[in-house]
C-alpha positions, 0 to 999 in steps of 0.5 A: 837849429833850423836852416832856411834856403830860398831859391830865387825866382825871376825878379820880374815875377817877384816885383809883380806879386806882393807877399801873402803870408799864411801861418801853419803849425804841426807836430810829430811823435819823437821815436827812439829819441830821433828828434830830427826826423820828428822835426821834419815830419812836424814841419811838413804838417805845418806846411800843409796846415798853412797851405789849407789855411790860405784856401789853396790846393793841397798840391802846393805842399810839393813846392817845399822840400823839407830836408834834415840839416844834420843827424842831430836835428834841424831842417832845411826848407827848399822852395821849388823853382817856379813854385807858388810858395816863394819863402818859408819862415820858421816862427817857433820850434819846440818839444812838448809831450814827446812830440816835436812841434813847429810853427811857421809862415809861408809866402804864397804867390797865388793861393787861388791858382793851380797849374796857372788856372783857378782850381776845379776839384776832381770828382772821386768815388771811394771804395772801402779799405780792406785789412790783409792781416786780420789776425793782427787786429786782435791786439787792441781790438782793431777789427773795425779799423778798415771801416774807421780808416775809410771814414777818415780817408773820406774826411781827409778828401773832404778837407781839401775841397780845391782838390777833390769832391767825394761823390760816393763811398761804396759799401763793399770793396771790389773782390779783385785787387790790381796793381798800378799800370794794370789793364785787368779788363774785369776789374777795369769794367767794375771801376768804370761802372762805379765811376759812371754810376756816381759821375766821378772821374777817379776811383780810390781804394786802399788796403791795410797791409800791416798793423803788427805789434812789437817792442823797442828794446827786446824782452817781454811785451809790456809797458812803454816799450810797445811799438806798432807798425802801420802800413797801407796801400792806396790806389787811384784809378782812372774812372774813364778807362778803368786803369790803375794810375798809381798804387802807393804804399805808406808805412810808419811805426810809433808808440803803442801807448796801451797794454798788449791785451787792452781792448782799445777799439777804433770808435772813440777819441782814445784811439785817434788821440793816441800817438798811434792814431795821430800817426795813422791820421798823418799818413792818411793825409799824406796819401791824400796830398800825394794823390792831389799832387798827382792829378793837380794839373789834370783838367777835369772831365765830365759826362754828358747827362742830357742833350737839349736843343742847342744845349747840353747838361754835364755832370760837373758844377759849382761844388767842384769850383766850376765857373761860367764861361769855362770852355770844354772840348767835346769828345765822343764815346765809342764802345765795342765788344771783342770776340771774347765778349769784353766791352771796351770804350774810347773817346775821339776828339770832336774838335768842338768847344762848348762854353759854360752858360749856367752853373748849378751845384752838381751840374752845369749847362753848356752851349756850343761856342760856334752856336751850331749844335752837332747832331751826333752828340749823345748822353755819356759823351765826354767834355774835358778841359784837357787830357792828363794822359795825352 
């Protein structure tokens, strides 16, 4: 049984917007006969599928809260008051091949907007995943899981083009790991350097914390009783300041459908099509969705890469969804070195606005709104629609 509940949005708003229905479907593994939990996970996947099929920002998935209706099963869809998803309709719910499967429809008011404006994706530099428990990778020959997960994460980021644009995937992880809120200066300098080199606004990195193998009911390892943990931590870093914005851990446990001593590897569909591989994939997309929701209303920022007479070129373009006539605010970069030899950077508001007059795939040309070009503008200064942190 599925219970649907809609939160009313103002009648005046509803009357102005026609219903725009978009379909989605999803599935999730049923573990320990917990059909209700699997149903909830499948519904969340279906909502994501419908949002992306509408060509919308994946951050819209937060407009629907999926709750368990009862321990026995069934879910409750609660739409966020004022959100762009106004209603959820269940089309079909069923179980097949030990998975809960859901088909539904979403009524999305404005799929072409995020936070009241056309979406402009955020540029990202991705650092490779690391594995904290290398000894656990021997079961199933998962030594290359960090490399494979890095590629899957990149694909997940590329799969949400209204939210992120991957400018670079770095070959090696940083030797320093920091936590959310950290202002570790050496690590911060590395993050800033990577972001500036690839002209990205954010840096992302991850590490695999746990891939231990166990059993459901006790006894010797073997057969269908095998289950495996998967846990990873994903960080998103402000590339302008080098500070870690959020560090979030994601966990799951599901069936390991292989023998304990079987050499599976991660370079074939056999691993990724298994219950375990599908769970890793689902958790990867969940992490991307969370990061997209975190920075959804952050206005993009880009560096000045060339100064011309009465024009500036900036490192943001059509691939991020930029359009002509968009207005940016110029911010001057100020750098200094303290008595310990540590470099710092900050940005001061110039009070000057620039308008996009030409757009190319990876950069654009801006002109001062007043027609007067400030003499103090330099390469590496910043243009920003708005500041997420101020």
